[in-house]
N, C-alpha and C positions, 0 to 999 in steps of 0.2 A: 569484479569477480570475487574479491575478498569479502565484500559486504554480502554478496549472494551466498557465499559459503557459510558465513556466520549465521545468516538468517535461516538457511535450510536446517541447521543443526538445533535451532531453538524452537521446539514444537509448542511449548506452553505459552499462550499469549501474554499472560501476566509477567512471566519471566522475560520474554522478549521485550516487552515494553520497558520493564525496569532496566534491562541491559542497555537499550538504546538511550535511556536517560542517564545512565552512569557516565562518569568521565571518559572511560574508554570508548563506549558506544557513541557518545556525542562527538568525540574526537574523530572516530572513523567516519561518521556521517559528514563531518566538516571536510574531511579529506576527499570524500567522494564528490562533494560539491553540491550546489543547489540543484533542486529538481526543476525541470522545465514546467512552467504553468501553462496550461492550455489557454488559447484565446477564448474570448467570450462568445465567439460566433458558434451557433448551434450546428456543428458539423461533426462528422465521424472523425475520431482521432486515430492514433497509431493502432494498428491491428484491428481496425473496424470498431474501436471502442468509442462510446459517446464521451463528450467532455467530462460529464459527471463521473463516469466510470474511471477515466484517466485520473481525475482528481482523487477519487477514492483510493486507487492504487498508490498514488503519491503519499497519501496519508498513512496507508498501511506500511509503506517503506519507511516512513518517519517514525514508526513504532506507536502510532496512535491507537487507542482502543475504541470500541464501538461508540462509547459515550462521547469521546472527543471528536470522532468522525461525524457523529450526529450533530453536535454543536457547530462544527465547521461548515457543514453542508445545509444546516437548517432543517434537519430531519429528526424523526424520533429514533430511538435505539432499535426498535422493532423494524422500522423501515430500513435502517442500515443493515440489520441482520438479513432481511429478505433480499436486499439489493446485493449483498455479498454472496449469497447463495447463487443468484443469477449470474453474477460476475464470475464466480468460480467456474460455473458450467460453461460460460462463454469462452474462457481462456484455457480451460482444461485443468483447473487446479482442484485439488482435493481438500485443501485447507488454506488458512491464512498464510502459513509459511510457504506453501506451494505457490500461492498467488504472488507473494512478494518475490520469490525466486524467479518465477516466470516473467514478472514485470521487469525485473532487473536484467535477466538474461536475454530477453527479447527486445529490450528497449521500448517497452510500451508506455513509458511515462515521459 
């Protein structure tokens, strides 16, 4: 809940990424614990999300920017941007911050 609260209040992506990389943000992320990694099986995940969508949400929660998400998933930045728009629509988020808060609040990761 605390991590969700912080995440909801940080609207600028660059500031949010810097905060999660700061000593305080890193400590809070460690306190929350590791994120569950979806299995490699191609099946729908929590909340009807595909494994790639779940992994994308995990990376958002970790404070990764589009470039880092693209590198991690083997996509281009424009593909990540397009997939985020579709993911936001699927979970009812209006922004990266909303998506992070919804993912944490509903346990989608």
